[in-house]
C-alpha positions in Angstrom: 17.2 1.0 33.4 20.8 0.8 31.7 24.1 -0.2 32.8 27.1 1.1 31.0 31.1 -0.4 33.4 33.6 -0.1 31.9 35.5 -3.7 32.5 39.6 -4.4 31.8 40.0 -6.9 29.0 41.3 -9.5 31.5 38.8 -9.7 34.1 35.8 -9.4 32.6 33.8 -9.5 36.5 30.9 -8.1 38.1 28.7 -8.3 41.1 25.4 -9.4 39.9 21.8 -7.4 40.6 20.6 -9.8 40.6 19.6 -9.8 44.9 18.8 -5.4 44.4 16.1 -6.8 40.6 15.7 -9.4 40.4 14.7 -9.7 36.8 17.9 -9.2 36.0 18.6 -12.3 36.4 18.2 -13.4 32.9 19.3 -10.5 31.6 23.1 -11.8 33.0 22.4 -14.6 31.6 22.2 -13.6 28.6 25.3 -11.2 28.9 27.0 -14.4 30.6 26.6 -16.2 27.3 26.6 -14.9 24.4 28.9 -11.9 25.7 31.5 -13.6 28.8 30.9 -11.3 31.0 30.3 -12.9 35.4 28.7 -12.6 37.4 30.1 -12.8 40.6 27.0 -13.4 43.5 24.2 -15.5 40.2 22.1 -17.6 41.7 22.1 -19.4 38.5 24.0 -18.8 35.9 22.7 -22.4 33.4 22.8 -21.8 29.8 20.0 -19.6 28.2 20.4 -19.0 24.8 23.3 -21.1 23.1 23.1 -25.1 22.3 24.5 -27.1 24.8 26.4 -28.2 21.9 28.3 -25.1 21.8 32.3 -25.2 22.9 33.1 -23.6 26.9 34.5 -20.4 26.1 33.8 -18.9 23.3 30.9 -15.8 23.0 29.8 -15.1 20.2 29.2 -11.2 20.5 32.7 -10.4 21.5 34.5 -7.8 20.4 37.9 -9.7 20.4 36.4 -12.6 18.2 38.8 -13.8 15.8 36.6 -14.1 12.6 39.4 -17.4 11.9 36.8 -18.6 14.8 34.5 -21.8 13.1 31.8 -22.9 14.2 32.6 -26.0 13.3 29.8 -29.1 13.4 27.5 -26.0 16.1 26.1 -24.2 13.5 24.5 -27.0 12.0 23.0 -28.5 15.6 21.1 -25.1 17.0 19.6 -24.8 13.2 15.4 -26.0 13.9 12.6 -27.1 10.8 9.7 -25.4 12.2 
């Protein structure tokens, strides 16, 4: 299933789909974390991908993100040796 919506730049909020499709929970958390879209009524919006040190309010996949936004030391702390 694909869902497409148009959001206003200053109002990136949608109702959650988790009550209808419980499998949407992880996807909504990922979209929230990487793009900054809020899902109203979501049961748990804990971090999923980005490290805890990642600055709040910085969403790496947002199109309005400027190139002067730096990650600082976060990129180094997110790297792991395998």
